[in-house]
C-alpha positions in Angstrom: 3.4 -31.5 -22.0 6.7 -30.7 -23.2 8.7 -28.5 -20.2 11.5 -26.2 -21.3 13.7 -23.6 -20.9 11.5 -20.0 -21.1 12.2 -18.0 -24.2 11.7 -14.6 -24.8 8.8 -14.7 -26.8 7.0 -16.6 -23.5 7.4 -13.6 -21.5 4.1 -12.3 -22.6 1.8 -15.2 -21.1 3.4 -15.6 -18.2 1.3 -12.6 -15.9 -2.3 -14.3 -17.9 -0.9 -17.9 -16.3 0.2 -16.6 -12.7 -3.4 -14.9 -12.7 -5.1 -17.7 -13.6 -3.3 -19.8 -11.1 -4.2 -17.4 -8.3 -8.1 -17.9 -9.0 -7.8 -20.8 -7.0 -7.2 -19.0 -3.6 -10.9 -17.3 -4.5 -12.5 -20.3 -2.4 -10.0 -19.2 0.6 -11.6 -16.7 2.6 -8.5 -15.7 4.4 -6.3 -15.9 0.5 -9.3 -14.6 -1.4 -7.5 -11.3 -2.2 -4.5 -13.1 -3.9 -6.9 -14.0 -6.8 -7.1 -10.4 -7.8 -3.1 -9.6 -6.2 -0.2 -8.6 -8.4 1.8 -11.0 -10.2 4.9 -10.2 -11.6 6.2 -7.8 -14.5 7.6 -8.9 -17.5 11.1 -7.2 -16.1 10.7 -10.1 -13.3 10.2 -12.8 -15.9 13.0 -11.5 -17.8 15.6 -11.5 -15.4 14.7 -14.8 -14.3 15.2 -16.3 -17.8 18.6 -13.9 -18.2 19.7 -15.7 -15.1 18.8 -19.1 -16.6 16.1 -19.8 -13.9 12.8 -19.7 -15.7 10.9 -22.8 -17.2 7.4 -23.3 -18.9 5.0 -26.1 -19.2 3.4 -26.5 -22.7 0.4 -28.3 -23.7 0.1 -30.3 -26.9 -1.3 -27.5 -28.7 1.8 -25.5 -28.2 -0.2 -23.2 -25.3 1.6 -22.4 -21.7 -0.1 -23.8 -19.0 2.4 -23.0 -16.2 5.7 -21.6 -15.1 8.8 -22.3 -12.8 11.1 -19.5 -11.9 14.2 -20.2 -9.6 17.7 -18.2 -8.8 20.7 -19.2 -7.6 21.8 -18.1 -4.2 25.6 -19.6 -3.9 25.0 -23.3 -4.1 21.3 -22.9 -2.7 18.8 -22.5 -5.7 15.7 -21.2 -4.3 12.4 -21.4 -6.2 10.6 -18.4 -6.6 7.6 -19.4 -8.2 5.4 -22.1 -9.5 2.4 -21.3 -11.4 -0.3 -23.3 -13.6 -3.1 -22.1 -15.2 -6.3 -23.1 -13.3 -7.8 -25.3 -16.0 -4.8 -27.2 -15.7 -3.9 -28.0 -12.0 -4.4 -31.2 -11.0 -3.1 -32.6 -13.7 0.5 -33.2 -13.0 1.9 -29.7 -14.5 3.2 -28.3 -11.3 4.8 -31.7 -10.5 6.2 -31.8 -13.5 7.9 -28.3 -13.5 9.1 -29.0 -9.8 11.0 -32.1 -11.3 12.8 -29.9 -13.3 13.6 -27.4 -11.3 14.7 -30.0 -8.9 17.3 -31.7 -12.2 18.3 -28.1 -13.1 19.5 -27.8 -9.4 21.2 -31.1 -9.8 22.9 -30.2 -12.5 24.1 -26.3 -11.2 25.7 -28.4 -8.4 23.4 -27.2 -5.5 22.9 -28.7 -2.2 19.6 -27.9 -1.7 16.4 -26.0 -3.2 15.1 -23.7 -1.1 11.3 -22.1 -1.5 8.6 -20.5 0.6 5.1 -21.4 0.9 1.5 -21.5 2.7 1.6 -24.0 5.2 -2.0 -24.8 5.1 -3.1 -24.8 1.4 -3.0 -28.3 0.4 -1.4 -27.7 -3.2 1.8 -25.7 -1.3 3.3 -27.2 1.6 1.4 -30.1 1.9 2.1 -30.5 -2.1 6.2 -30.1 -1.5 5.7 -32.5 1.9 4.6 -35.2 -0.6 7.5 -34.5 -2.8 10.4 -35.3 -0.2 10.8 -31.3 0.8 10.9 -30.6 4.6 9.8 -27.9 6.7 12.7 -25.6 8.4 12.3 -24.8 11.7 12.2 -21.4 12.4 15.5 -21.4 14.7 17.6 -22.9 11.9 16.4 -20.4 9.4 19.1 -19.2 7.4 19.0 -15.2 7.2 18.0 -15.3 3.8 15.2 -16.9 4.5 14.1 -15.2 7.1 14.2 -12.0 5.6 12.1 -13.7 2.8 9.6 -14.5 5.3 9.5 -11.4 7.0 9.3 -10.0 3.3 6.2 -11.7 2.5 4.8 -11.3 5.5 4.6 -7.3 5.5 3.2 -7.8 2.1 0.1 -9.4 3.9 1.2 -13.2 3.1 0.6 -14.8 6.8 0.7 -18.4 7.6 3.9 -18.9 5.6 6.8 -21.6 6.1 10.1 -22.3 4.7 10.8 -25.6 2.8 13.9 -27.5 1.2 14.6 -30.3 -0.4 18.3 -31.8 -0.1 19.4 -32.1 -3.6 22.3 -34.2 -2.8 25.0 -35.3 -5.6 
């Protein structure tokens, strides 16, 4: 598997990857609606590419099986999303994409990598905890992270938390 920077020609495949990835939620009654939810459009993906914050995972046949997108906010790289095609989940694709994002955070001089995710979904917060992320207590949230969580809550995303990975030097 190859993890590389996303190219313009890749954009057309990314919404389908995200839709496929969301099928993992179909078995979670409280979150099943996400399996039919909206995905990022091509303009949103293009903005991440233009900012240098988008990577894809390609299988041996050259098919895109996952993507990650992130954006720098000062000295913090914020991971917006990792999506892995449903049939490729559980094969290390997400971990490889996450490692690429961590590497990019280091190269970019970030002090930390942040994200928001579901607390109780096994491939969400527990996955990131195993990788070395820590949950940020509500009282210690930055204004930026409070705003992201509030926006997610307003869009029906309940049971979310913010996490950080200290990148170091």
